[in-house]
C-alpha positions as CSV (number, residue, x, y, z in Angstrom):
1,M,-240.1,62.8,-50.3
2,G,-241.3,65.8,-48.3
3,R,-241.0,64.9,-44.6
4,D,-241.2,61.2,-45.3
5,L,-239.2,58.9,-43.1
6,V,-235.9,57.4,-44.2
7,Q,-235.1,54.6,-41.9
8,I,-231.7,53.0,-41.7
9,D,-230.6,50.2,-39.4
10,D,-227.8,50.8,-36.9
11,Y,-225.3,48.4,-38.4
12,D,-221.8,49.0,-39.7
13,L,-220.1,46.3,-41.7
14,N,-218.5,44.5,-38.7
15,S,-221.6,44.5,-36.6
16,F,-223.8,43.1,-39.4
17,I,-221.2,40.5,-40.3
18,R,-221.5,39.2,-36.7
19,L,-225.3,39.0,-37.0
20,A,-225.2,37.3,-40.4
21,A,-222.8,34.7,-39.2
22,R,-225.3,33.6,-36.6
23,F,-228.5,33.9,-38.6
24,G,-228.8,30.3,-39.6
25,H,-231.8,29.1,-41.5
26,A,-234.6,28.7,-39.0
27,R,-236.5,31.6,-40.7
28,Y,-236.4,33.9,-43.7
29,S,-235.3,37.5,-43.8
30,F,-234.0,39.8,-46.4
31,V,-231.5,42.7,-46.6
32,V,-231.7,45.8,-48.7
33,T,-228.8,48.2,-49.2
34,P,-230.1,51.7,-50.2
35,N,-227.9,54.1,-52.1
36,A,-228.8,57.5,-53.5
37,D,-230.6,56.1,-56.4
38,H,-232.7,53.8,-54.2
39,L,-233.6,56.7,-51.9
40,I,-234.9,58.6,-54.9
41,R,-236.8,55.6,-56.0
42,L,-238.4,55.4,-52.5
43,N,-239.8,58.8,-53.1
44,D,-241.1,58.1,-56.5
45,D,-242.4,54.5,-56.3
46,R,-244.8,53.4,-53.6
47,T,-244.3,49.7,-54.5
48,F,-240.6,50.0,-54.0
49,K,-241.3,51.7,-50.7
50,Q,-243.4,48.8,-49.6
51,M,-240.5,46.4,-50.5
52,Y,-238.3,48.3,-48.2
53,S,-240.9,48.3,-45.4
54,D,-241.0,44.5,-45.6
55,A,-237.2,44.2,-45.3
56,E,-235.9,43.0,-42.0
57,F,-232.6,44.8,-42.5
58,V,-231.9,48.2,-44.2
59,L,-228.2,48.9,-44.5
60,L,-226.9,52.1,-45.9
61,D,-224.8,51.4,-49.0
62,S,-223.7,54.9,-49.8
63,R,-220.8,56.8,-48.2
64,F,-221.7,59.7,-50.3
65,V,-225.1,59.9,-48.6
66,A,-223.5,59.4,-45.2
67,H,-221.1,62.2,-45.8
68,L,-223.8,64.5,-47.1
69,L,-226.0,63.9,-44.1
70,R,-223.1,64.5,-41.7
71,L,-222.2,67.8,-43.4
72,T,-225.7,69.2,-44.0
73,R,-227.7,67.8,-41.1
74,G,-225.1,66.8,-38.5
75,V,-226.4,63.2,-38.7
76,R,-223.9,60.3,-38.5
77,L,-225.1,57.0,-40.0
78,P,-223.2,53.8,-40.2
79,V,-222.3,52.5,-43.6
80,C,-222.4,48.8,-44.7
81,T,-222.0,48.6,-48.5
82,G,-223.4,45.7,-50.3
83,S,-220.1,45.0,-52.1
84,D,-218.1,44.9,-48.9
85,L,-220.7,42.9,-47.2
86,T,-220.8,40.3,-50.0
87,A,-217.0,40.0,-50.1
88,R,-216.7,39.6,-46.3
89,L,-219.4,37.0,-46.0
90,L,-217.8,34.9,-48.7
91,E,-214.3,35.4,-47.2
92,E,-215.0,35.1,-43.5
93,V,-218.4,33.5,-42.9
94,V,-219.3,31.0,-45.6
95,R,-217.9,27.5,-45.2
96,P,-217.3,25.2,-48.1
97,N,-220.4,23.0,-47.6
98,D,-222.8,25.9,-46.8
99,P,-225.7,26.0,-49.3
100,I,-225.4,29.2,-51.2
101,I,-227.7,30.6,-53.9
102,L,-226.8,33.1,-56.6
103,I,-229.5,34.7,-58.6
104,G,-228.2,36.8,-61.5
105,G,-224.8,37.0,-63.1
106,S,-223.4,34.6,-65.7
107,S,-222.5,30.9,-65.3
108,E,-218.9,31.9,-65.7
109,Q,-219.1,34.3,-62.8
110,A,-220.8,31.6,-60.7
111,A,-218.0,29.1,-61.5
112,M,-215.4,31.7,-60.7
113,L,-217.0,32.4,-57.3
114,A,-217.1,28.7,-56.5
115,R,-213.4,28.3,-57.3
116,Q,-212.3,31.5,-55.6
117,Y,-214.1,30.8,-52.3
118,G,-214.2,27.0,-52.4
119,L,-218.0,26.8,-52.5
120,R,-219.1,23.2,-53.0
121,Q,-222.8,23.8,-52.7
122,L,-223.2,27.0,-54.8
123,V,-226.3,26.9,-57.1
124,H,-226.9,29.5,-59.7
125,Y,-229.8,30.7,-61.8
126,N,-229.8,33.7,-64.1
127,P,-233.4,34.8,-65.0
128,P,-234.0,36.1,-68.6
129,M,-233.8,39.8,-69.3
130,G,-237.0,41.5,-68.4
131,F,-238.2,38.5,-66.3
132,I,-239.8,40.7,-63.7
133,H,-242.6,41.5,-66.2
134,D,-243.3,37.9,-66.9
135,S,-245.2,36.2,-64.1
136,A,-244.1,32.7,-65.2
137,A,-240.4,33.7,-65.2
138,V,-240.8,35.3,-61.8
139,D,-242.4,32.1,-60.4
140,Q,-239.7,30.0,-61.9
141,T,-237.1,32.1,-60.2
142,L,-238.9,32.0,-56.9
143,R,-239.3,28.2,-57.1
144,F,-235.6,27.7,-57.9
145,I,-234.8,29.5,-54.6
146,E,-237.4,27.7,-52.6
147,D,-236.4,24.3,-54.1
148,H,-232.9,25.0,-52.8
149,S,-234.0,26.1,-49.4
150,P,-232.9,26.2,-46.6
151,F,-229.8,28.1,-47.6
152,R,-227.1,30.0,-45.7
153,F,-227.3,33.0,-48.0
154,C,-229.1,33.8,-51.2
155,F,-227.4,36.6,-53.1
156,L,-229.9,38.4,-55.3
157,A,-227.9,40.2,-58.0
158,V,-230.4,41.2,-60.6
159,G,-230.6,45.0,-59.9
160,A,-233.2,47.2,-58.3
161,P,-236.1,46.9,-58.1
162,Q,-236.1,43.3,-59.4
163,Q,-234.0,41.9,-56.6
164,E,-236.1,43.6,-53.9
165,E,-239.3,42.3,-55.5
166,L,-238.0,38.8,-55.5
167,A,-236.9,39.1,-51.8
168,R,-240.4,40.5,-50.8
169,R,-242.2,37.7,-52.7
170,L,-240.2,35.1,-51.0
171,K,-241.2,36.5,-47.7
172,V,-244.9,36.6,-48.7
173,R,-244.8,33.0,-49.9
174,G,-243.3,31.8,-46.6
175,I,-241.4,28.8,-48.0
176,A,-237.8,29.9,-48.2
177,R,-235.5,29.8,-45.1
178,G,-232.2,31.6,-44.8
179,L,-230.9,35.1,-45.3
180,A,-231.4,36.8,-48.7
181,L,-229.3,39.8,-49.6
182,C,-230.0,42.3,-52.4
183,I,-226.5,43.0,-53.6
184,G,-226.7,44.7,-57.0
185,A,-223.4,44.8,-58.9
186,S,-221.3,43.2,-56.1
187,I,-220.7,40.0,-58.1
188,N,-219.3,42.0,-61.0
189,F,-216.7,43.6,-58.6
190,L,-215.8,40.2,-57.0
191,T,-215.3,38.5,-60.4
192,G,-213.5,41.4,-62.0
193,S,-216.2,42.1,-64.6
194,E,-216.2,45.7,-63.3
195,R,-213.3,47.5,-61.5
196,R,-214.2,49.0,-58.2
197,A,-213.0,52.5,-57.2
198,P,-209.7,52.9,-55.3
199,L,-210.1,52.7,-51.6
200,W,-209.5,56.4,-51.1
201,M,-212.3,57.2,-53.5
202,Q,-214.6,54.8,-51.7
203,R,-213.8,56.4,-48.3
204,A,-214.4,59.8,-49.7
205,G,-217.8,58.9,-51.1
206,L,-216.6,59.3,-54.6
207,E,-217.2,55.8,-55.9
208,W,-220.0,57.1,-58.1
209,L,-217.5,59.4,-59.9
210,Y,-215.2,56.4,-60.6
211,R,-218.1,54.4,-62.0
212,L,-219.1,57.4,-64.2
213,Q,-215.6,57.6,-65.6
214,Q,-215.5,53.9,-66.3
215,N,-218.9,53.7,-68.1
216,P,-220.2,57.3,-68.9
217,A,-222.7,56.1,-71.5
218,R,-224.4,53.8,-68.9
219,M,-224.0,55.9,-65.8
220,A,-224.3,59.6,-67.0
221,H,-228.1,59.8,-66.7
222,R,-228.1,58.2,-63.2
223,Y,-225.4,60.3,-61.7
224,L,-225.7,63.6,-63.6
225,V,-229.4,63.9,-64.2
226,R,-231.2,61.7,-61.7
227,C,-229.1,61.5,-58.5
228,P,-228.7,65.3,-57.9
229,R,-232.3,65.2,-56.6
230,I,-230.9,63.6,-53.5
231,F,-229.7,66.9,-52.1
232,A,-233.3,68.3,-51.9
233,L,-234.8,65.1,-50.8
234,L,-232.5,64.5,-47.9
235,A,-232.7,68.1,-46.8
236,L,-236.4,67.6,-46.1
237,A,-236.6,63.9,-45.1
238,I,-236.9,62.6,-41.5
239,I,-233.8,60.4,-40.9
240,S,-234.3,57.6,-38.4
241,L,-231.6,55.3,-37.2
242,R,-233.4,52.1,-36.1
243,P,-231.8,50.3,-33.2
244,A,-230.0,47.1,-34.2
245,A,-231.5,43.8,-33.3
246,Y,-229.7,40.7,-32.1
247,L,-230.5,37.1,-32.4
248,L,-231.4,35.2,-29.3
249,P,-229.2,32.1,-28.9
250,E,-230.6,29.0,-30.6
251,R,-231.1,25.9,-28.5
252,A,-229.6,23.8,-31.2
253,R,-228.4,24.2,-34.7
254,V,-231.2,23.9,-37.2
255,A,-231.0,20.7,-39.3
256,V,-231.4,20.8,-43.0
257,P,-234.8,19.2,-43.7
258,R,-235.4,16.3,-46.0
259,D,-236.7,16.9,-49.5
260,D,-240.3,16.2,-48.5
261,E,-240.0,18.8,-45.7
262,R,-238.6,21.6,-47.9
263,R,-241.8,23.3,-48.6
264,S,-243.0,23.5,-45.0
265,P,-243.5,27.0,-43.6
266,P,-240.4,28.2,-41.6
267,Q,-240.6,28.5,-37.9
268,P,-239.7,32.0,-36.7
269,L,-236.4,32.8,-35.2
270,R,-236.8,35.5,-32.5
271,F,-235.3,38.9,-32.8
272,R,-235.0,41.4,-29.9
273,P,-234.4,45.1,-30.3
274,L,-231.4,46.3,-28.4
275,T,-232.3,48.3,-25.2
276,A,-230.4,50.4,-22.8
277,S,-230.2,47.4,-20.5
278,S,-228.8,44.9,-23.0
279,P,-226.8,46.5,-25.8
280,P,-223.5,45.1,-27.1
281,A,-220.4,47.2,-26.6
282,D,-220.5,48.8,-30.1
283,A,-224.3,49.6,-30.1
284,R,-225.3,53.2,-30.8
285,P,-228.4,54.9,-29.5
286,S,-231.4,55.4,-31.9
287,M,-232.1,58.8,-33.1
288,Q,-234.5,60.7,-35.4
289,V,-233.9,64.2,-36.9
């Protein structure tokens, strides 16, 4: 990573929930949620780095990274974990008739989410294993999302870098409308397929240790061999806290188009970076160290 830039958006969980609740489906954007493993991948993989550059929102997923930067660099970054974000959106923002897309997870998990949160318009597609290496399978996945556009939220739960690649390609194709979120294993936690760490471990930045204890065969290489590189990488990286953006009020709620209009290019919804003259009460100034 050298002195490469690590850019994080200035949103904690509450502030991004407010933005997501107002996002609508006049345009397409996607959210990435970097953890320690992703930050290492950004250093190693130029393609993955480009995916992050194309993301509208970069939300720090790791309290461990946040604690590490505070202790070693004196940098305080807001945390908005993908698992907490997914749960809060489903609990507080999504309404029963909102169109929701889930990519990844099993049909049983999708049915469980629909029952648990009363989702009447949840559609689900689980691409085959290794689909990202099959152009036809990737295109089928993208077309499934586009055919169900516009959507309130599209939850991409197929792991990194597959979910980020799907999100980026949707942006390039310019058909989908709505907010897509790369959420990793969040669906497993919500449906009980995996147990999440106790709250005290989450707050202490020790969720990785709990996951290692739960599944050492799967997680040992990631957490004990790969992720220790994060100490050296963050020591040298330039950390940038990008000012939050807010949505300008829409003149009218965007209507869901007819079937023959679904593949029309989306009209952009304007964003404005926060400035000293117009920040909300909880906005923080930008910084770079």
